[in-house]
N, C-alpha and C positions, 0 to 999 in steps of 0.2 A: 271198715277200713277206718282205723281212728287218726284220723290225718287235721292236726290247724290249720288254718291256712296259712301260717305262713311255712308252713314243709306241703302244703299244695301240692296238686298230680304232678303241675308243669314243672316242677322246681324239682324233683330228683334227676340226678345228671343219668341215671340210665334211662327214664324215658325222654329226656327233653330235648324236643328237636334241636332248637335251638344251641345245646353243648359244644363249647368248643367250635361257635362259629367264628372269633374273635382271632383267627388265627394269621403270621406274618403273611402278607403279600395281597391284604383286600378281600379277604372269602365275600360269601355272595351277603350273610348278613350285615357285615362291616358296609355294605354300602347302599343296604336297605334295610332300617330299622325295625318297619312298618309291623312286623308280626309279632317280635319283642315288645313295641310297648300294647301292640292289643290284650297281649299274653298279661303284662302286669297290671293292667287297667282291669282285667277280669277279676284279678287276685285281688288289687288294690280293695273294688267296691265289694268282691266278698270277705272281704277283713272286716273291712266297715259294718257291714249284717250282722258278720259273727259273733265275731270277741271274744277272747279270748274264752277256752274249755270248750267251743261248740265246736261237733265235729257237721260235715257235709251229710246233708239229708239225700237219698237213694236219687229224685231227683237231680238235685243237682251235680250230684254224682256224674251222674248220664250225663248231663248237658257238658258238664266240663269234659269229658270223655272225647263227645263228639266234635267238642270245639279244639281239642287236641288234635284228632283225625284228621281237620280241615286243615286246620295250621301246617298239620304235614304237608298234605294235598295242595294248599298254596307254596309251602315251600317249594316240591316238588316242582308244581310250571313255573315259578319265579328261576328256580335253575336253569330249566332247557330255554326260558325267553334270554337270560344272560347269557348263555352260553350261545344261542342263535347272534344275538344283536353282538358278541365277541367275535363268531364267525364272518357273520357281513363287515364288520371292522378289518378284520383280517386280510378279507378277499379284496377290500378295494384298496388294500396297501399296492403301489405300482410295484415294480419287478420283482415280484416273488419268486420268478422264474429267473434270477439271475443268472448268469455261469460265471461271475466271479469268484475269489476265494477268500478274502482279506478283508475281518472287520476292523474299522478304524475310526477313531474318534476327534472329530476336527474342530478347532477352537481357538481359543485364547488363554490368558492364565488360568482359567477356570479346568480348563484340558490339559495343560501341564504340568497342572500338579503346587503350585506359589503356594506356599504354606503346611508344605507338605513332607517329609522324607521321600528319597527314593521308592519307588513301590507302596505309597501310598495314594496317590494320586487315584482320580477313581480310574482311567481306563486302564492300567493296573489290576484294580478292584473288578471292576467288570472283567476281567477275562477271568479269574478264578471264578467269579461268579455264574458265568459261562461254563468255563473249561472247555475255551479257545484263544488260540492266540490274538492281540488286540491292539493294532501300532499306536502308539499315541504320537497325534498332530496339531499338540498345541504348541501356539505362540504366544509367550506374552504380550501386551500392548498390540493384540489386533484386534482391527475394527472391521467389521465385513469386507471392506472396501479393500485391506490388505490382507484377508483370508482371500480375497476372490483373485488376487493377485499370484500368489502361491499355489490354488487348488490344482490346477495343473501336474505338476510337481511333485506335490505332497500328498496329494489324492488319487486323481485321476491315473498315473502312472505306476499303480502299484494295485492294480486290478484287483478293487477294491467291490467286496459283494454287498457290504451292508456298514453305511457312514452317519454315524454321530455327528451334529451339526449343533456345536454348541456356541455360538457370538450373539452379538447386540448388545452387551456391559459397557464395552470400552465406546461404541460409540454412545451411549446414553451417557457416562461418562465426560464424551468429547463433544455434545448437544448437536451429534449430527440432526438433521431435520429427520424425523421419522419415515417419512417416504423416499429417502434417499435410502437411507438404511434397510426398508422394505426391497428395494430395487435389487441392490446387490445379494441379498439375503436368496429374493429368488433367483438370480441367478447362479448363486451356488449351486441351491438345491436343482437347477435346470439341469446344472452340466454334471452332476453328478450322474442323475435318472438317462441324461444320455448315455453315461458312459453303460448304463445296464445295471448300477446299485439302486439297492433300497437306501431310503434315506428318514434314519432320525431325527427329529424337529424336536429342539428341547427348548421346554419354553423358561422365561421369567419375568419374574414380578419387578417388574423397574419402577423408581420414582416413591416418596415417602405419603404424598398426598393426592396424586395421581396415576393412573397405568395404564397406559397408552399400548404397551410392549404387549402384553396378552393376547390380545385379540388378534394383532399382529401375526406371531406364531403360529397361532389358531388356525387363524385363514389361510395363513399359507400352508401349513400340512394340508387342510381340509383341502383346498386350490390342486394340488400337485399331486396329493397322494402318497404322503408322507405316516411317518407312524408320528402321532404327537404326544409327546412325553411333557407333562403341564409345570409349569413353576417346580422345577426343580429345584432351589435354593431356599424353598419354602420351608419357614424358621429356622433356619441353619444360620444366617448372618443375625440373627437377634439372641442369638444362642450363645453365651460366652463361651457351651462347653463345646461348640462344634467347629468354631471359627476363630480363626490364627490374627487377623488383623477386620478391618471395617471393611472389607471389601474382595476378603477370601475364605475360605473355609481351611479348616485343620484336620486332618488325619482320618476324625470320626465323621466329619463333614462330608467328605470326600465319600466313605465307605454308604454312607446314606445319598448321596446321589448314584452311587453308582445301585446300588438298590432299586431306587426308581426307578432307573433306567434298563434295569436286567428284566422288571416286571414287563414291561413295554417288549424290549425285545427277544426274550425267549419264547414268547407265542408265533411269534413272524418266523422267530427262524426252525423253530419247530416244524412249521408250513412251509417254509420252502425249504426244507429238509425234504420232506415228506413228499413234495412236486419233484422234487431232482431225486428221488428213488425213483419215483414211478417213470421218470423218463430215461432210466439207466438202462443204454443196449441191456438185452437179455433176464 
């Protein structure tokens, strides 16, 4: 075999177990690059030893082939481990057996779609991603307290199955105490869950220098068995290509929010649909 180090065994797309590992949706190795780093480290070390024009010896070829097989086995174990973790996290979601029918996005101007044209708000994009109708129950200017006041009419009376809750930005802008925001947010989550629906809680990172909000969203989601979608605005309001003004995305930004939410919602709905089918008579 006449291969220089830059074209070593692992760099062949046919043989490479890592080829195509960075697809949309965060495939396994986009979450964990340990195997890729190990591979590159081996190749770099061999490159320093071999130099240009030298080929691998039979012993070196044997070592690399064994390492490649070991990495393939390790990747399989990683896939099984992450699959088990994912299943455990889905099983922890409250109301997977919901008898509701509607999917609702509940929030403020970020849900209403300020900054984008009709049909470009994230609930509309999410509906296309999921292949299911989604109700937009966003209202600009809402704090958690204002949203709580209209929860019954705009969400609970609509036979919800799954509700995305995206709130907190206006509480931050109005300097409402974090404890009060958390209290209202918890009341919203509890109200939806009492109605029998799944809650997807969207997290926000608020503040330039400190961020007291991200931990709050994550803690509430964990405590109440809600699906947690972290930092749905990440890198959007700092990129002029993704925002319409200082605090609102544009159409491209809303598409990114919808994609981040869909990544969390799709496996949950898949499991909920599976359970519903098993429970169906006949």
